[in-house]
N, C-alpha and C positions, 0 to 999 in steps of 0.2 A: 458171216464175218470171218470164220476160220479160213475160208478160201482166200480172202484178201490177205490175211497174215501170211499164208503159204506163199502167195505171189510176192509179197514184200521180202520174205526170207530168201526166195530164189534170186531176187534181184541182188540182195546182199552177197549171196554166194558167188554170183557172177562178178561182182566187184572184187571180192576177195580173190577169186581165181585169177583175175587180171593182175593182181598185185604180187602174189606170192612167187618169189623166185624171179621177178621181172628185172630187167635192166636195159638201159639205153645202149646204143652202140658207140656213143661218143667216148673219147679217151681224154685223160687229163693232159693239159698242155703245160702244166707247171710242175717242176721237180719240188719235192718236199723241202729240200735244203737249198733251193736256188738262191744265189746271192742277190741282194737288192741292187738295182741299178736304175739309171734314168730311163732305160728302154724297157724295163719290166712291164708286163701287161697290167692294165688296171684291173681292180677286183672284178669288174663287170665282165671282163674278157676271160677270166680264169675258168678252167674246167676242172671239176673235182670228181672224186669217186667216194660214194657214200654207202655205208652198210647199216641197215635199220632192222632191228629185231623187236617185234611187238609181241606182247603176251598173247593176244588173240585178235583175229580179224573177223570173227563171227559176230561181234557186237556192232550194231549199226553206227555207233559213234566213231569207232576206230576205222571201220570200212569207209565211212564218209570222209573223214579227215584225210586218211591216207590215199584215197582216190584223188583228192585235191593236191596232196603232196606230190604224188606221181606226176600229175599234170605239170606242176611247176618245175620239177626236176627234168622232165622231158624238154620243156621250153628252154631251160638253161643248157641243155646238151650234156648234162653230167651223167657219168656212169652211176648206177644205183642198184641196190637189191633191197626189197622190202619183204621181210619174211615174218611169218607167225611161228612162235614156238609152241603154241597151243598149251600154254601154261605149264610147260615141262622145262625145268631148269637144265636138265641134261641136253635137251635139244637146243636151248638158248646158248649154252656153253659151246656146243659144236658150231653154231652159227657165228659166234664171236671169234672162235679160232679160225674159221674159214675167212672171215673178214680180214683178220691179221695176216694170214697167208697171202691173201689177194692184194695186200698193200693198199687198203682204202685210206682215204685222207681223214675220214671221220666215221666213228661208230656211234649210233644212237640206240639206246636200249630202253625198253619199257619192261622192267624186270619181273620175271616170274618169282624168283627168290633172290632178293638183293644180296644176301650173304653168300650165296653160291657162286656169284659171278664176280665178286670184288677182285680176286686174284687175277682173273682173266682180263679184266679191264686195266689192271695195273700193267700187265704184259703189253696191252695195246698201247698204252701211253709210253712205255719204255721203247716201243718200236716207232715212236714219233707220231702216233695217231691221236687225233683229238677225240675226246670221249664226252658224250652227253647222255644224261639220264632223264627220262620223262617220268615224272611222278614220285621217284624215290630219292631221298637225300643220300647219295652214295659218296664214298670217300675217294675212290680212284677215278675221278671225273674232272673235266675242265669246267663243266656246268651242269647243274641239276635244275630242270624246269619243273617246278613243283606247285602243288596246291597245299594250302593249309587244310588238310582233310578233316580235321576236327571242326574247324570253322565252317567248311563247306557243309558238313553234316548238320551243324548247328543252324545254318541258314535254311537248309531244307526243312529241318524240324520246326523252325520258327514259323515258316510259311504254313506248314500243316497245322501247327498249334493255333495260329490265328484263325484258320478256317474252322477248327474244332470249337474254339471259343465262340464263334459266330453261330454255329449250328447245333451245338450240344451243351449239356450241363452236367453237373454232378449227379443229378437224378436220371439223366439220359446220356450215359457215357458213350463216346465214340468207340467202336470196336476197330482197332488198328492192326494192320498187317505190315510187317517190315520185309522188304525184298533186299537181302544182304549178300555178302560174300566174305565171310570171316576168314577164309583161307588166305586171303591177301591182307597183310598188315595195314596198309593204307586204307583199304575198304572197311576193315574193322574199326579204324579210327573214325571213318565217316559215319558208320552206324552208331558208334558211341556218341558222336555229336548230335545225331538225330534224336536219340533217346534222351539225351540231356536237355535239349531244347523243348521237347514235348513236355517233360516234367516241369521245367522252369516256367514255361509260358502257359500251358494248358492245365497244369495242376491235376485235380482229381476228375477232370472231365473226359478222360479217355482210359482205355486199358489195351495193352498190346496182347493180342490173342494168338498171333502166329508170326514166326520168323522163318523165312525160307530163302535159300540161295538162288540168285537169278542174275547171271551176267548177260544172258541173251534173251531175246523176246520169246523164243520157242520154249525155253525152260520156264520162264516166268509165267507164260500162259498155262502150262501144265500144272505148275505149283499153285497158281491162283485158283484153278479149278478144284484142286485138292483142298485148298483152304476153304472154299465155299461149301464143300461137302460137310465139313465139321463145324464151320463158322459162317453160316449163310448170311448173317447180319453184319459181316465186315463191310464197312463203307469208306474207310480211309486207308490209303496205302502210302507208305514212305519208301522210296527206292534209292539205293546208292548210285544208280546209273540209269541209262536209257533203256536197257533191256527189261528191267522190272516195270518201268513205266509203260512201254509199248505193249508188252505181253499182258500186264495188268489191265490196261485200257481195253484191250481186245476182249478180255474175259468179262469185264463189266458191260461192255457193249453187247456181248452175246447174252449174258444173264439178264440184262435189263431191256433187251430188245431195242437197243439204240436210243432209248430215252433215259437220259441221266438226270436224276433228281439233284436238287441244289445241295443236299447234304452228302453227296458222294464226291470224293476227290483223291487224286494221286499227285504226289509231290516228289520231285526227283532232281537229278543232275543231268548234265550234258546238253540239253536243249537242241536236239537234232531237229532236222526239218520235219520228220514225222511227228515228233512230240509237239512242236509248235503248231502244226496243222491241227492236231487234236485239240489243243488249247483254244485255238481260234474258232473251231467248230462247236465248242461247248461240250466236248466229250468228257470222260472221267479225268483226263489229265488237266490239272488246274494250274500248276506252276512248275517250272524247271529252272535250276540254277545253271546258267551258262558261263562262259569264260570270255573268249575274245569276241563272241557274237555269232559266228557261223562257222561251218566247216572250212569255208574258203578263207576267212580271216584267221582261223587257227592255223591252217596250212601255211599261209603267208608269214605268220609270226614265227613258226618253227623253222621254216626254210631260211628266213632272214637270220635266225640264230645260227644255223649251220654255216651260213656264209661268213658271218662275223667270226666264228671260231676258226674256220679254215683260213681266214685272212689274217689271223693272229691277234684279233682284238681281245683285250683283257676285260674281264668283268670284275666289278668291285667286290661282289660276293659270289661265292660258289653256288648258293641257292637263290634262284630267281623265281619269285612267286607270281603266279598268274592271278588276274582279277576275278572277282565273283560278281555275276549279274543275275538278279532275280527276274525271270521272264514269265509274265502271266498274261491274262486277257487284255490288260491295259497297254502293253507294249509289244506283244508277240508279233503283230503284223509288221512292225518296224524291222525286227530282226529276221522275220520270215522273208521279207523282200530281198534280202541278200542271197537267198538260195535260188532265186529265179532269174 
């Protein structure tokens, strides 16, 4: 099973390699301050320059979504750069400064440290550049595309708690591991939501015996194997994202030799193709909270927002919240079909 994971990770690396530092050869046909006229190109004809800085592209969710974003930007003939800062704010600041120097029309950031980049985003807006944040409620932006991360965590925790209520009792408590990432504030909110829901819904039928950071599947696999060494009876995992789910599932599949009992389950966010396939196959992954429905639909939604911003559309609120969709064995095939 570990060989399968290595192959999947290599695939993600190839996707990431194709994204970092990439750009189309098209150039913008619209001046930023061009006067409106009856002969002006329609929005569909406009060509834009976009700079995107992502916290990490090693995660399967980000690699999958931005593979689809790249495809859409190529189709539109826009100039673009999709860069990973590898969770280093200094690197992200340099990327933002380069975007400003290069005169992009829009900067989208997935912040490593929101406070560290606020002033740089202000400089971008002063230069006439539209600014969008993914995940964080920033001040110096035109739009923040965000999740209610406490609510998201609560949704994950509720699904896990309902599973615990079905399979465990106060006399037979579920041993629970949490795959977290408290270094990032929004992911700490997500973890807090998970823990609150477990307590509210499952009461005294569980105990959290381990909490380990896991943004990517490789780290999650290693940490899950460590958890099993000291807590071999862990059977329920709650993860803040896809990495903890995928790595945790691989660890369970190896430990249990591919046969997953009814009382073993992983509950998470992101609902990537790999997670949905595991749910459909009856592996340890039981439910994942998704958003727009698939990588493709998420990419379409975010690129549509880019276009609206660059065409001057105004939003009634600075914070635009994304939907939450619980995907489990009852509806996973419906969402999985969109990946094929």
